[in-house]
C-alpha positions as CSV (number, residue, x, y, z in Angstrom):
1,X,16.6,213.0,-91.4
2,X,17.4,211.6,-87.7
3,X,15.8,208.9,-86.3
4,X,16.0,208.9,-82.6
5,X,14.8,205.9,-81.5
6,X,11.7,203.7,-82.3
7,X,8.9,204.9,-79.9
8,X,5.8,203.5,-80.9
9,X,4.3,200.4,-82.0
10,X,0.6,199.6,-82.9
11,X,-1.2,196.3,-83.7
12,X,-4.8,195.4,-84.9
13,X,-5.8,192.1,-83.0
14,X,-8.9,190.7,-83.0
15,X,-7.6,190.4,-79.2
16,X,-7.1,193.4,-77.5
17,X,-7.9,192.7,-74.3
18,X,-5.9,189.5,-73.5
19,X,-3.1,190.8,-76.5
20,X,-2.8,193.8,-74.2
21,X,-3.3,192.3,-70.6
22,X,-0.2,189.5,-71.5
23,X,2.4,192.5,-72.5
24,X,1.4,194.3,-69.2
25,X,1.7,191.0,-67.0
26,X,4.6,189.4,-68.6
27,X,6.5,192.1,-69.7
28,X,5.1,194.6,-67.1
29,X,4.5,197.1,-69.7
30,X,2.6,199.9,-68.0
31,X,-0.5,199.7,-68.7
32,X,-2.4,203.4,-69.9
33,X,-5.5,202.6,-71.3
34,X,-7.3,199.5,-71.1
35,X,-10.2,199.2,-73.8
36,X,-11.6,196.3,-75.4
37,X,-11.3,198.0,-78.6
38,X,-7.7,200.2,-78.1
39,X,-5.3,199.6,-75.1
40,X,-2.3,201.6,-74.8
41,X,0.8,200.8,-73.0
42,X,3.7,203.0,-72.5
43,X,7.2,201.5,-73.5
44,X,10.3,201.9,-71.0
45,X,12.5,204.6,-73.5
46,X,9.5,207.3,-72.8
47,X,6.5,209.0,-72.1
48,X,5.2,209.4,-75.1
49,X,6.6,206.0,-76.5
50,X,3.9,203.4,-77.0
51,X,2.6,200.3,-77.7
52,X,-0.9,200.3,-79.1
53,X,-3.5,197.5,-79.9
54,X,-7.0,198.2,-82.1
55,X,-9.3,195.9,-82.1
56,X,-11.5,195.2,-85.5
57,X,-13.8,198.1,-84.8
58,X,-11.6,200.9,-83.8
59,X,-12.0,203.3,-87.2
60,X,-9.8,206.4,-86.5
61,X,-8.0,206.9,-89.3
62,X,-5.9,209.5,-87.5
63,X,-4.1,207.2,-84.9
64,X,-3.9,203.7,-87.1
65,X,-4.3,203.1,-90.8
66,X,-7.5,201.0,-91.6
67,X,-6.4,197.2,-92.7
68,X,-2.7,197.3,-91.5
69,X,-1.5,194.6,-89.0
70,X,1.3,196.5,-87.1
71,X,3.0,199.5,-88.4
72,X,6.5,200.7,-86.6
73,X,6.9,203.9,-85.2
74,X,10.5,205.8,-85.9
75,X,10.7,209.1,-83.7
76,X,12.6,212.0,-85.4
77,X,14.2,215.7,-84.5
78,X,12.7,217.3,-87.0
79,X,8.8,215.9,-88.5
80,X,8.4,219.2,-91.1
81,X,11.8,218.0,-92.1
82,X,11.1,214.5,-92.2
83,X,7.6,214.5,-94.0
84,X,9.5,217.3,-96.6
85,X,12.0,214.1,-97.1
86,X,9.9,211.0,-97.6
87,X,7.7,213.5,-99.9
88,X,10.8,213.9,-102.0
89,X,11.3,209.6,-101.9
90,X,8.6,209.8,-104.0
91,X,6.7,207.1,-101.3
92,X,2.8,207.4,-100.5
93,X,2.9,209.4,-97.1
94,X,-0.4,211.0,-95.0
95,X,-0.7,214.6,-93.9
96,X,1.2,215.9,-90.6
97,X,-1.4,214.6,-87.9
98,X,-0.7,217.5,-84.8
99,X,-1.7,216.0,-81.6
100,X,-3.0,219.4,-80.0
101,X,-5.3,220.3,-83.3
102,X,-6.5,216.9,-83.9
103,X,-7.6,216.0,-80.0
104,X,-8.3,219.6,-79.0
105,X,-5.8,219.3,-76.2
106,X,-2.8,221.6,-75.5
107,X,-1.2,219.9,-73.5
108,X,0.3,217.4,-76.9
109,X,1.7,220.6,-78.4
110,X,4.3,219.7,-80.5
111,X,3.5,216.3,-80.6
112,X,2.7,215.0,-84.3
113,X,3.1,211.6,-86.9
114,X,2.6,211.0,-90.0
115,X,2.3,207.7,-91.9
116,X,4.3,206.5,-94.8
117,X,3.5,203.6,-97.4
118,X,7.4,202.2,-98.1
119,X,8.7,200.0,-100.8
120,X,7.7,196.9,-99.2
121,X,4.4,197.9,-99.5
122,X,4.0,198.0,-95.1
123,X,3.1,201.3,-93.2
124,X,5.5,202.9,-91.4
125,X,5.0,206.0,-88.8
126,X,7.5,209.0,-88.2
127,X,6.3,210.5,-85.1
128,X,8.0,213.8,-83.2
129,X,7.5,214.5,-79.3
130,X,8.8,217.8,-78.1
131,X,12.2,216.6,-75.5
């Protein structure tokens, strides 16, 4: 597997609005979605490189594993191959979420990700976005 960059950070927090506002105003990250339960900011490395904050009542396992405080996503060039490699390593791994199908949005064709639980017991994300 070839990791291209860190392309995603997800954090659960009790105060989505204040936390997202801080990163928007102080670190000057572009606010893409400002919601009390789910905010999305764009990282400067690419249009699908995101920093997301999830409130306590956010419940969409396709986007954020339940009960996880923070998770980091690694961008790869071959999501199917990475999924196979991680599964072969014997760690817990989710199925791939293909965004176009999951959200019925053809503009997201080729965007996908999966979660894995590494030996440190933390959850990480492996993701792919077509260039």
